[in-house]
N, C-alpha and C positions, 0 to 999 in steps of 0.2 A: 520304498525309499532306498537310496543308495547309502552306503556306510558313511558315518559322520567323519569329518576331518578335524574334529575339535581336539584330538589328541596331539596335533601338530605342535611342535615346540613353540612356545610363546603365544599360543592362541589365547585370546582374551586378556592379554597383557599389553601395556604400553612399553614397547621395546625400541631400541635404536635400529634394529634390523627392519622392523615394520616401518619406521620413519624413513629409512633409506629407500625402501621399496616404493613407498608412497611418493617421495620426492622425484622419482624417475618420471612421474606423470605431470610434474609442475609445468604449467604453461601450455599443455596439450589441449587443443580444442576438442571438446567432446559433445556430441549431439545425440548419441544414442542413450536412451534413458537407462538408469540403473534399476535394480530390482524394486526399489521403493516406489518409483514413479512410473514404471513401465505400464503402458496402456492407458494412462490418464491423459485427458485433454488433448487428444490427437485428432486430426481431421480424418474424414472418411478416406481410407487409403484407395478406394476404388473410384473416387471422384477426381478426374484430372485437373479440375479447376483450382485445386489447392496447391499445385506445383510442388515446390520444395518445402512446404510448411511442415513443421514438426510440433506446433503448438496452436491450439484452436479453442476458443471459448464460445460455445453456442449461447443463444439467448436463454435456453433452458438452464444451462449450467450457471450462467450469471445469476439468475434468479434463485436457484437452489443454494448457491454459495452464500448469497446475501441472507437468505432465510436461515441458513445454518448457524449464523451468529446473531440472528434476530434483527438484522437491519432491513426495515421495510421501506427503504428509500425507493420511490416509484421509478426512478431512473434505471433501476436494476430489474424491476419486476413488472412494469406496466409499459408495454411497447408504445401504445398510443400517447401516453404522457411523455415518454422519452422523445418521441418524434416531434412533439411541440416544444421541447426544451431548446436551449441555445445550441445543443450539440446535434440535434435533428436525428438522433439514432440512439439505440439502447446502449447504455454503459455497463461495464462490469466493475465490481468492487476492485479498487486499485491493488490491494495486496493479494489478489488472486495470482499475481505474478510470482508469489512465493513458491508456486508449483512448477516454475519453469526450469528449475535446476535439473540438468541431466544427471549430475552426481553431486553428492554432498557428504558431510561427515557421517551420515547414517549408513552409508553403503560403500564408502571409499576408504581403504586403508585401515590399519589397526584392527584386523579381523577379530570379531568376538567381543570387542569393547563397546560399551554403551555410549550413546551420543546425546548430548543436550546442547542447546544454543548458548553462545556467549553474546553475540551481537549480530545485527543485520542492518542493511541500509538499502533503501530504494531510491532511485532517481528516475522521474518520469519527465518526458518532454511534452506530454499531453494526456488527456484522459484515456482510459483503457476501454476500447470499444468491443462489444460482443460481435460475433460473426466476422472477425477480422483475422485471417490466417497470418501466422507469424513464424519467423525462424528464430530459434534460440540456440545458444551455444554456451557451455560452461567450461571454465578453466580453473584449475587449482593454482592459486597465486602464492601460497606459502604453507609451510607446516613446520612444527617444532614441538619439542617436549619441554614442559614447564613444571616447576614445583607446584604441588597442590596440597591443601589441608584436608583432602578427602580421598578415599579409595587408594591408600597405599603411598601417598606422598608424591605421586607424579601423574601427569595427564598429558595427552596429546592435544594440540591445537591445530586446526585445519581451516584455511581461509579460501573462499571461492568467489569468483565473479561470473555472472551470467549476463550476456547481452541479448536484448530482445529487439528485433527489427521486423518491419513489414516485408512482404515479398518484393515490394518495390524498392527496398533499401532504406526506408525511413526508419530512423532510430526512435524506438518507442520508450525504452527504459534500460537502466542497469539495475542489477540486483546483486548485492554482496552479502556474504554470510561468513560468520566465524563460529566454529564448532569446538566443543570440549569433549574429549574422549577419555574414558576411564574404565578400569577393571571392575566388572560387576562382582566378581568373587571377592575382591577386597572391599568393595563398597558395602557388600551385604553385612560385613562385620563392623562397619563404622558406627561411631556414636555421635557423629556430628549433629544429627537431627533428633537425638534422643529426648530432648526436652519439649519437642513440639507435640501438642495434643490436638486431636481433631476437634472441630467446632461442633457443639451441640446447640442447635437453634431452638429458642422458645417461639411460641406462636406470636408473641408480642414483638420479638426482634425481627421475625420474618415479615410481619406486617409493616414494620418500618422500612424494610428493603422494598417491599411492593409499593409503598407510598412514594419512595424515591423514583421508582420506575414511572409511576403515573405523573409525578411532578417534573421530572427531568427528562428521561429518555423519550417519553411520549409527547413532549411539548416543545422540545428545543430544535426540531428540524426546520431549518429556514425555508427550504423548498424553492419555489419560483421567485420569491422576493429577493432581489440582488443584495448582497453585502458589498458595499463599495469600499475600495481601498482607502479613500479619503475619510471614511467614517470609522476606521479602526484606529484605536489609540494604543500606543506602546504602554505596556503594563496591564492592559485589560485582560481579563480571564475569560476563557471559553467556557460556556455552560458545561459542567462536568457530566459524565455518564456513570452509571453503576451497572455492573454485570454480576451474575451469580445469584445465589450460591452455586458454585460449580458442582455439577452432578455427573454421574456416568451418562445419563441421557443427554445432557447438554453437550458433553464432549463428543458423543457419537453422532449427535445431530450435525455437528460441524465436520467431524472427520470423514463422514461417509457421504458428503454432498456430491462427491465426484462419481459415486457408484463403485462397482467392483473393479479391481485392477491392482497392479503393484503387489504390495503385501496384503491387501484387503481382499483375499480370495479364500474359497473353501473347496472341499471335496477334490475332484480331479485336478482343478487348477492349483490347489494347495500342494498336492502331491508333485505336480510339475515344478512348482516353485522350489520345494525343498529338495527335489532331485537335482535341479540346476544349481542350487546353493546349499550343499549338504550341511554346512556349518552355521547356517542362518538362524535356525529355530531355537527357541527356548521350549521348555516343557511345562505345560500347565498343570493344574491340580490333579488332572486325570492321567498325567504323563503323556499327553498327546502334544505333538509339535504345534507351536504357534509362532508367528513372527515377533520380533522384539518389540514392535509397537504395542503389542497387547499387554506388555508389562505395566504401562502407566494407566491402564484402564481400571485396575482394582487395587484397593488398599493392600490386600493380602500379597499380591505379586510384587508390589513396590517394596514391601517389608522384606520379602523373601529374597529378591534378586538385587535390590539396590540399597538396603539399609535405610530406607526412607519411611516416614511415619504414615504416609497415605498416598493414594493416587494423585496425579497432578495434571494440570493443564499444560500442554506441551509447547506452547509458544506461538504456533501459527495463528491460533485464534486471538491471541493478545494483539497481534499485528492488525487483524481485522477490526478489533474493537477500536484501536487507535484511528483507523481510517473512518469508522463511523463517527467518532468524536469530532473529527476535523471536517469531514464532508457535510455533516449535519449543520455545523457552524457556518461553513463557507457557502452553502446553498447550491442551487443548480448552476449558477453562473461561475462558480469557483472550481478549482481543481487542485489536487495535490501534486506537488513537484518534487518533494523529497520527504523521506521519513527515515530517521536513524534511531535505533533502539538498542540499549544495552541491558541485558537481562541480569538482574541482581539476585532474585530469589524466586522460588516456586509459588504458584497458586495451588494450594492443596485442595483436594476434593472437600467441599463444604465451605470453602472461603467465598466471600463476596469481594468484589474489586471495584474501586472507583478510579476513573481515568480523568486526568487533568491536563490542561494546556494553558499557557500564558504567552501573550505577545511580547517578544523581545526586541524586534527590529522591523522596520519597513524599508523596502528598497525599490528603486525604479531601475530596471536593467533593459535598455532599449525601449521597446514598447510594452514590456511586462511589468506589472505591479505585483511585487512579491512581499509576503509577510512571513517572517521567521518566528517560530514559537519554540518554547521548551515544553516537553511533555513528560508525564510520569504516571505510574500506577501505584496505588496503595491498597493493600489487602485489608479487608474488614471482616471481623472486628479486631484483627491482630494489630492493625496500624503499622504494618511493615511496608516500607517502600520496596517494590518488587521489580521495577524497571524505570529507567530514565532515558531521555533522548531529546531529539530536536526534530523539527519539521518545517517545511516551507510550503505555503499555499499561495497560489496565484488567484488574484481577485480582479474583477473589472473596475475600471475607472468611472467615476460619476460623469455622465454626459454633461457637456457644457450647455447652459441655458442660452437660448437665442437672445441676442441683445435687442 
């Protein structure tokens, strides 16, 4: 490895100089992947049929991603079933577009500072299809320094927008994110989370969670039976989902669905990564370099580097859970059109999580029947609200009966 550049003035701190440097890139269209996403979900570069595509979801990837957060919706994993559906082709879980960002707060600006999510928003024009080459571009839309009650009293905020289009110019989606950046060094001495204790589950309590899986998650997928717009009542609640308890295995099952690439590499490829980005790595328990994403996998690393009581679920998976909640309710004939989520708190390793949605409004826009919902997550057994947001789902209209 080449020599580290971590001794550079201001490394790992939220400074005005880092902010000024970051803002030089505001509005710049960026299509080349940063270090975190490099090599993921790319078309075969030797196949000329993909043209200018820089994002591609294969049928295999769609299925692996769905299994990574335990959504067994056959639209994502069963080609024959999907071809009989109203869409006539295999779909991909809609929040897979979270991996379209060329750059984000994890790899752009404030070098050496940790990154966590503040908020994100998806807007879709239609379902997300597998085997559909796309063009994506990301822009920094804003950045600022704010007061914070964690990690030294100040934090950086970075906002991004990614556009997703087909090769033919059809707009598929927008994806917007807001990131919180802070000093790991100052966070490691913070007492903000000092009163949080890991959950110790009894067999009886675990059996209660398993029963909720059996009674809720395993029975509330509507599937091929249409949910008609006319049958939805304002104020009605979507059947809730439960997830967890979060484990290292459950996190890795989700985070590695894309395979090796980006920061998720070892051996010669890890050496190449750290040679290219000398200041990227943290040092693990054996003093061996690993990428920053490895911090949130273990309790020990989160305590050492971040002053947090335990490892945590990083946020991408929470978005996927929300999509499972809403697509299970909407069925094969419905599709997600919008999802906005504001992150309020962590899901610590060992926590279970319940996801809720409630119908707030119904709208007819042109030929589209749209249902607006409020959504939230609550950790169990802590009872802490960990995220809130809103969503819009498009549903079919009930066919008119012949007179």
